[in-house]
C-alpha positions as CSV (number, residue, x, y, z in Angstrom):
1,M,0.5,-7.9,-24.2
2,T,1.7,-4.3,-24.7
3,T,5.2,-3.6,-23.3
4,L,6.1,-0.3,-21.6
5,N,8.2,2.3,-23.5
6,I,10.6,3.0,-20.6
7,N,12.1,6.1,-22.2
8,Q,8.6,7.6,-22.6
9,V,7.8,6.7,-19.0
10,R,10.9,8.3,-17.6
11,A,10.4,11.4,-19.6
12,C,7.2,12.1,-17.6
13,F,9.2,12.4,-14.3
14,P,11.4,15.5,-14.0
15,S,13.2,14.2,-10.9
16,L,14.6,11.2,-12.9
17,G,16.6,13.5,-15.1
18,S,19.2,13.9,-12.4
19,G,20.4,10.3,-12.9
20,H,19.8,9.5,-9.3
21,I,18.6,5.9,-8.8
22,Y,15.4,5.8,-6.7
23,A,15.3,2.3,-5.2
24,D,13.2,3.2,-2.2
25,N,9.9,3.7,-3.9
26,A,7.9,1.8,-1.3
27,R,8.3,4.8,0.9
28,G,7.0,7.1,-1.8
29,S,7.2,7.4,-5.6
30,Q,8.3,10.2,-7.8
31,T,5.8,12.5,-9.4
32,P,5.0,13.2,-13.1
33,Q,5.2,16.7,-14.4
34,A,1.5,16.6,-15.2
35,V,0.6,16.0,-11.6
36,I,2.9,18.9,-10.5
37,D,1.2,21.1,-13.0
38,R,-2.3,20.3,-11.7
39,I,-1.3,21.4,-8.2
40,A,0.3,24.6,-9.4
41,D,-2.6,25.3,-11.6
42,Y,-5.1,24.9,-8.8
43,L,-3.1,27.1,-6.4
44,S,-2.5,29.7,-9.1
45,N,-6.0,30.0,-10.4
46,T,-8.7,28.4,-8.2
47,N,-7.3,28.5,-4.6
48,I,-10.6,29.5,-3.0
49,R,-12.7,27.1,-0.9
50,P,-15.2,25.1,-3.0
51,G,-18.8,26.2,-2.5
52,A,-18.2,29.9,-2.8
53,D,-20.1,31.9,-5.4
54,Y,-17.1,33.8,-7.0
55,S,-16.9,33.4,-10.7
56,V,-13.2,32.4,-10.4
57,V,-14.0,29.3,-8.4
58,K,-14.2,26.0,-10.3
59,S,-15.3,23.8,-7.5
60,Q,-15.9,21.0,-10.1
61,R,-12.1,20.5,-9.9
62,V,-12.3,18.8,-6.5
63,V,-15.2,16.6,-7.8
64,E,-13.0,15.7,-10.8
65,G,-10.3,14.5,-8.4
66,S,-12.9,12.3,-6.6
67,I,-14.0,10.9,-9.9
68,A,-10.4,9.9,-10.6
69,A,-10.0,8.3,-7.2
70,A,-13.3,6.4,-7.7
71,E,-11.9,5.1,-11.1
72,L,-8.7,3.9,-9.4
73,F,-10.7,2.0,-6.8
74,N,-13.4,1.0,-9.2
75,A,-16.0,2.3,-6.7
76,A,-19.6,2.1,-7.7
77,S,-20.4,5.7,-6.6
78,L,-18.6,8.9,-6.2
79,D,-20.1,9.2,-2.7
80,E,-18.0,6.2,-1.7
81,V,-14.7,8.1,-1.9
82,G,-13.1,10.3,0.6
83,F,-9.6,11.7,1.5
84,G,-7.3,12.3,4.3
85,S,-3.7,13.5,5.1
86,S,-2.4,9.9,5.3
87,S,-3.6,6.3,5.2
88,T,-2.9,6.1,8.9
89,M,-5.2,9.0,9.6
90,V,-7.9,7.7,7.3
91,F,-8.0,4.3,8.9
92,E,-8.1,6.0,12.3
93,N,-11.1,8.1,11.2
94,I,-12.9,5.1,9.9
95,A,-12.3,3.2,13.1
96,R,-13.7,6.1,15.1
97,A,-16.7,6.3,12.9
98,L,-17.3,2.6,13.2
99,E,-17.0,2.5,17.0
100,N,-20.7,2.8,17.9
101,D,-21.4,-0.3,15.8
102,I,-19.0,-2.5,17.8
103,Q,-20.2,-4.7,20.6
104,P,-18.2,-6.1,23.6
105,G,-16.8,-9.5,22.6
106,D,-16.7,-8.7,18.9
107,E,-13.6,-10.0,17.2
108,F,-11.2,-8.3,14.9
109,I,-8.8,-10.3,12.7
110,I,-5.6,-8.3,11.9
111,T,-2.2,-9.0,10.4
112,Y,1.4,-8.1,11.3
113,E,1.5,-5.6,8.5
114,H,1.8,-1.8,8.5
115,E,0.4,-0.4,11.7
116,A,-1.9,2.0,9.8
117,N,-4.4,-0.9,9.4
118,N,-3.7,-2.4,12.8
119,G,-3.3,0.3,15.4
120,P,-6.8,1.9,14.9
121,W,-8.4,-1.5,15.5
122,K,-6.3,-2.4,18.5
123,R,-7.1,0.9,20.1
124,M,-10.8,0.5,19.3
125,A,-10.8,-3.0,20.7
126,A,-9.4,-1.7,24.0
127,R,-12.1,1.0,24.1
128,R,-15.0,-1.4,23.2
129,N,-13.8,-4.6,24.9
130,A,-13.4,-6.3,21.6
131,V,-11.0,-9.2,20.9
132,I,-7.9,-9.1,18.6
133,K,-6.9,-12.1,16.7
134,Y,-3.7,-12.3,14.5
135,W,-3.4,-13.8,11.0
136,Q,0.3,-14.6,11.2
137,P,2.6,-15.1,8.3
138,T,4.5,-18.4,8.3
139,P,7.6,-19.7,6.5
140,V,7.4,-21.5,3.2
141,S,11.0,-22.8,3.1
142,A,12.7,-25.0,5.7
143,E,16.1,-23.5,4.6
144,N,15.0,-19.9,5.4
145,P,13.0,-19.2,8.5
146,Y,12.3,-15.7,7.3
147,S,10.6,-16.9,4.1
148,V,7.2,-16.0,5.5
149,T,3.9,-15.3,3.7
150,Y,0.2,-15.1,4.5
151,K,-1.8,-18.3,3.7
152,V,-5.6,-18.1,3.3
153,E,-6.0,-21.6,4.9
154,E,-4.4,-20.1,8.1
155,L,-6.9,-17.2,8.1
156,L,-10.1,-19.3,8.1
157,P,-9.7,-21.0,11.5
158,L,-9.6,-17.5,13.1
159,V,-13.2,-16.8,12.0
160,S,-15.8,-17.4,14.6
161,S,-19.4,-16.4,15.3
162,R,-18.1,-13.2,16.9
163,T,-16.0,-12.1,14.0
164,R,-16.9,-8.5,13.2
165,L,-14.0,-7.2,11.1
166,A,-11.0,-8.4,9.1
167,A,-8.2,-5.9,8.5
168,I,-5.8,-7.2,5.9
169,S,-3.3,-5.9,3.3
170,A,-3.4,-6.5,-0.4
171,C,0.4,-6.5,-0.5
172,S,3.0,-6.6,2.2
173,N,5.3,-3.5,2.3
174,I,8.1,-5.7,3.8
175,L,7.6,-9.1,2.2
176,G,6.6,-7.8,-1.3
177,S,4.1,-10.7,-1.6
178,L,0.5,-10.2,-2.8
179,I,-2.4,-11.6,-0.9
180,P,-5.1,-13.1,-3.2
181,V,-7.7,-10.6,-2.0
182,K,-10.7,-11.9,-3.9
183,E,-10.0,-15.5,-2.8
184,A,-9.3,-14.6,0.8
185,V,-12.4,-12.4,1.2
186,K,-14.7,-14.9,-0.5
187,A,-13.4,-17.7,1.8
188,L,-13.7,-15.5,4.9
189,R,-17.3,-14.4,4.1
190,Q,-18.3,-18.0,3.4
191,R,-16.8,-19.2,6.7
192,A,-18.4,-16.3,8.6
193,N,-21.8,-17.2,7.1
194,E,-21.3,-20.8,8.2
195,Q,-20.5,-19.5,11.7
196,G,-23.7,-17.4,11.8
197,V,-21.9,-14.1,12.0
198,R,-24.3,-11.1,12.3
199,K,-22.1,-8.7,10.3
200,V,-18.5,-9.0,9.0
201,E,-16.7,-6.3,7.2
202,V,-13.3,-6.1,5.5
203,A,-10.8,-3.2,5.7
204,L,-8.2,-3.5,3.1
205,D,-4.8,-1.7,3.0
206,C,-3.7,-1.1,-0.6
207,V,-0.8,1.2,0.2
208,A,1.9,-1.2,-1.0
209,Y,-0.3,-2.5,-3.8
210,A,-1.8,0.4,-5.7
211,S,1.3,1.4,-7.7
212,H,1.8,-2.1,-9.0
213,R,-1.6,-3.6,-9.6
214,K,-5.1,-2.4,-10.5
215,M,-7.5,-2.1,-7.5
216,D,-11.1,-3.4,-7.8
217,V,-13.1,-3.0,-4.6
218,Q,-16.3,-4.3,-6.3
219,E,-14.7,-7.5,-7.5
220,W,-13.0,-8.0,-4.1
221,N,-16.2,-7.4,-2.2
222,V,-14.5,-5.3,0.5
223,D,-16.1,-2.6,2.7
224,Y,-13.2,-0.2,3.3
225,C,-10.1,0.3,1.2
226,V,-7.3,2.9,1.5
227,F,-4.2,3.8,-0.5
228,S,-1.5,6.6,-0.2
229,V,-1.6,8.9,-3.2
230,Y,2.1,9.8,-2.7
231,K,3.0,6.1,-3.4
232,V,1.0,6.2,-6.6
233,F,2.9,9.0,-8.3
234,G,1.0,11.9,-6.6
235,P,1.3,14.3,-3.6
236,H,1.2,13.4,0.1
237,N,-2.4,12.5,0.9
238,A,-4.5,9.4,0.9
239,A,-7.7,8.2,-0.7
240,A,-10.4,6.0,0.9
241,Y,-13.2,3.9,-0.3
242,V,-16.2,3.1,2.0
243,R,-18.9,0.9,0.6
244,S,-22.3,2.7,0.5
245,A,-23.9,0.2,2.8
246,A,-21.2,0.5,5.4
247,L,-21.3,4.3,5.1
248,E,-25.0,4.4,5.8
249,T,-25.4,1.5,8.4
250,S,-22.1,1.0,10.1
251,L,-20.5,4.4,10.5
252,T,-21.5,7.2,12.8
253,S,-20.6,10.7,11.7
254,I,-17.4,12.1,13.3
255,V,-17.9,15.6,11.8
256,H,-19.8,18.6,13.1
257,D,-23.1,17.4,14.4
258,F,-25.2,19.8,12.5
259,L,-24.0,18.5,9.1
260,K,-26.3,16.1,7.3
261,V,-23.8,13.6,5.9
262,D,-25.4,10.2,6.5
263,N,-24.6,8.9,3.1
264,K,-21.6,11.1,2.2
265,P,-17.9,10.5,2.6
266,Y,-17.6,13.6,4.7
267,K,-19.1,11.4,7.5
268,F,-15.6,10.1,8.2
269,Q,-13.6,13.1,6.9
270,P,-13.4,15.9,9.5
271,G,-12.7,19.2,7.6
272,G,-11.9,19.6,4.0
273,P,-9.1,17.7,2.2
274,G,-6.2,19.5,0.5
275,H,-8.2,20.5,-2.5
276,E,-5.2,21.0,-4.8
277,L,-4.0,17.5,-3.8
278,V,-7.3,16.0,-4.6
279,Y,-7.3,17.8,-8.0
280,S,-3.9,16.4,-8.8
281,L,-5.4,12.9,-9.1
282,T,-7.0,14.1,-12.4
283,A,-3.5,13.8,-13.9
284,I,-2.6,10.4,-12.3
285,V,-5.2,8.4,-14.1
286,P,-4.4,9.8,-17.6
287,Y,-0.7,9.2,-16.9
288,L,-1.4,5.6,-16.1
289,K,-3.7,5.1,-19.1
290,S,-1.1,6.6,-21.4
291,L,1.3,3.8,-20.7
292,T,-0.5,1.5,-23.2
293,P,-2.4,2.2,-26.5
294,E,-5.6,0.7,-25.1
295,D,-6.0,3.8,-22.9
296,D,-7.2,1.5,-20.1
297,L,-6.1,1.1,-16.5
298,A,-6.3,-2.7,-16.6
299,A,-4.1,-2.9,-19.7
300,S,-1.6,-0.5,-18.2
301,F,-1.3,-2.3,-14.9
302,N,-0.9,-5.6,-16.7
303,A,2.0,-4.0,-18.6
304,I,3.4,-2.6,-15.4
305,A,3.2,-6.0,-13.7
306,S,5.0,-7.8,-16.6
307,Y,7.7,-5.1,-16.9
308,E,8.4,-5.1,-13.1
309,Q,9.3,-8.8,-13.3
310,T,12.4,-7.8,-15.3
311,L,13.3,-5.5,-12.4
312,L,12.7,-8.2,-9.7
313,A,14.6,-11.0,-11.4
314,P,18.2,-9.8,-11.3
315,L,17.9,-8.6,-7.7
316,L,16.4,-11.8,-6.4
317,L,18.7,-14.0,-8.4
318,F,21.7,-12.3,-6.9
319,L,20.4,-12.3,-3.3
320,T,19.4,-16.0,-3.5
321,D,22.6,-17.2,-5.2
322,A,24.3,-19.9,-3.2
323,K,27.3,-17.6,-2.6
324,Q,25.1,-15.0,-1.0
325,V,23.2,-17.5,1.0
326,D,26.5,-18.9,2.3
327,R,27.4,-15.3,3.2
328,G,24.3,-15.1,5.4
329,V,21.9,-13.3,3.1
330,R,18.3,-14.2,3.9
331,I,15.3,-12.9,2.0
332,V,12.5,-11.7,4.3
333,G,9.6,-13.1,2.4
334,T,9.3,-15.5,-0.6
335,S,11.9,-15.8,-3.3
336,E,9.7,-16.6,-6.3
337,I,10.2,-14.5,-9.4
338,D,6.6,-14.4,-10.6
339,L,3.4,-12.3,-10.5
340,S,2.7,-13.3,-6.9
341,R,5.1,-10.6,-5.7
342,I,6.1,-7.1,-6.6
343,P,9.7,-5.7,-6.9
344,T,9.9,-4.8,-3.2
345,V,12.6,-7.0,-1.7
346,S,13.7,-7.1,1.9
347,F,16.6,-9.0,3.4
348,V,19.0,-9.4,6.3
349,V,22.6,-10.6,6.6
350,V,22.9,-13.0,9.5
351,G,25.4,-15.5,10.8
352,Q,29.0,-15.3,11.9
353,N,29.8,-12.4,9.6
354,A,26.4,-10.6,10.1
355,I,26.1,-7.1,8.8
356,K,23.7,-4.6,10.3
357,S,21.0,-3.3,7.9
358,K,21.9,0.3,8.7
359,D,25.6,-0.4,7.7
360,I,24.5,-1.7,4.3
361,V,22.4,1.4,3.7
362,G,25.3,3.5,5.0
363,A,27.6,2.0,2.4
364,F,25.1,3.0,-0.3
365,D,24.8,6.5,1.2
366,K,28.6,6.9,1.3
367,K,28.9,5.8,-2.4
368,G,26.1,8.2,-3.4
369,G,23.7,8.2,-6.3
370,I,21.4,5.4,-5.1
371,S,18.6,5.5,-2.5
372,I,17.7,2.4,-0.5
373,Q,16.5,2.2,3.1
374,C,16.4,0.0,6.2
375,G,14.2,-0.2,9.3
376,N,10.9,-1.7,10.2
377,F,8.8,0.6,8.0
378,Y,6.0,0.7,10.5
379,T,5.6,-3.0,10.1
380,Y,7.1,-3.4,13.6
381,Y,5.3,-6.5,14.8
382,L,6.1,-8.5,11.7
383,I,9.8,-8.1,12.2
384,D,9.6,-8.4,15.9
385,N,7.9,-11.8,15.6
386,L,10.3,-13.3,13.1
387,R,12.4,-16.2,14.5
388,P,15.4,-16.4,14.9
389,K,14.9,-13.0,16.5
390,L,16.0,-9.9,14.6
391,D,16.9,-6.5,16.0
392,V,13.6,-4.6,15.2
393,S,15.3,-1.2,15.6
394,D,17.8,-2.2,12.8
395,G,15.1,-3.9,10.8
396,V,15.6,-5.1,7.3
397,V,17.3,-3.7,4.2
398,R,14.5,-2.9,1.7
399,I,15.0,-2.2,-2.0
400,S,11.9,-1.3,-3.9
401,F,11.4,-0.6,-7.6
402,V,8.5,0.7,-9.7
403,H,7.9,0.8,-13.4
404,Y,10.0,3.9,-14.1
405,N,13.1,2.1,-12.9
406,T,15.3,0.4,-15.4
407,V,17.1,-3.0,-15.6
408,E,20.4,-1.0,-15.8
409,E,19.5,0.7,-12.5
410,V,18.9,-2.7,-10.9
411,E,22.2,-3.9,-12.1
412,K,24.0,-0.9,-10.5
413,V,22.2,-1.6,-7.2
414,V,23.4,-5.3,-7.4
415,D,27.0,-4.1,-8.2
416,V,27.0,-2.1,-4.9
417,L,25.5,-4.9,-3.0
418,R,28.2,-7.3,-4.3
419,E,30.9,-4.9,-3.1
420,V,29.3,-4.6,0.4
421,L,28.8,-8.3,0.8
422,E,32.3,-9.2,-0.2
423,Q,33.8,-7.2,2.7
């Protein structure tokens, strides 16, 4: 397998030249110069609405951005891709467009993950008298009650003859664990078929996933999929995939009623996207492909996944060392150092000498030069339902790396953690 040239990687990101250690990448990644250049180029040279007849307009640029997003999703058609200001907004738009296809008593299976893929379905259930069921994460270690993860075998009993939608996440933004999407969806659809379900669709949140692993909506057999571009080395917007069949038969247009958009992504996209932001995706795909000589997204994401294990290992080994466990450190999520998780690690410090999460982050802020964060990260109900009970307003400490981080940076983070935990 090809390995990453970390110096070549870091040279693409102007912000990394400062020496600051970005260890809060799950909130948003840094941006390559090529992406910045695309935005500036669009605004400087073609900042006129697409569809005009002026010779200066190159409306094909927005189409090129959609092509890039379709490649990231592995969508079958360009008409299956749309955009929005955020993943939260996109899921809300999809839910609004789906509302007329929901019957009283229909059941939605959701998780305790980020509220972007929960809130819209809960609100719609209230409007349409549908039923919410929760796929809850459960502990895998008797020694750590916070070692929770989602198990496919605990998803299946939730499926009934009234199941209409399953809203799940490919990766937890708190736990850092990957859900086996293909396996879960296949098992869910099989169980739904056995139960005689009239129609079941899957809405997949890839926000915490898309910067670490390659998406493949066709292989996964999902109907809706969303990721945040600003967490995949781009600007602040979001991209959405809606399967053609769902677009045509499940969704009702939420745009101007005189527009004929029955089989177009505009159906769930009121108004135009930020065109310069869409165009910037044309630099993200080439950047990712440039990471390996194969010039292939799959090869690049395989290399990313392998390299990120070297970032995960020193942090998890430190936090799960017997000394730190005795100190009260508890990983929120699993502790395996393997490809079942990404280098997003959350923890709390409990017991007689407990430390508030905000005080740990405050110690880093005081020292300077390293960004980490604490809180619930809009995954409020996951933290609120952990037992023993945690202070959801204080949340967890979360440290999150991506492929432009270095092992040396991880070691510096560990050094500061060691100082804080020895107090």
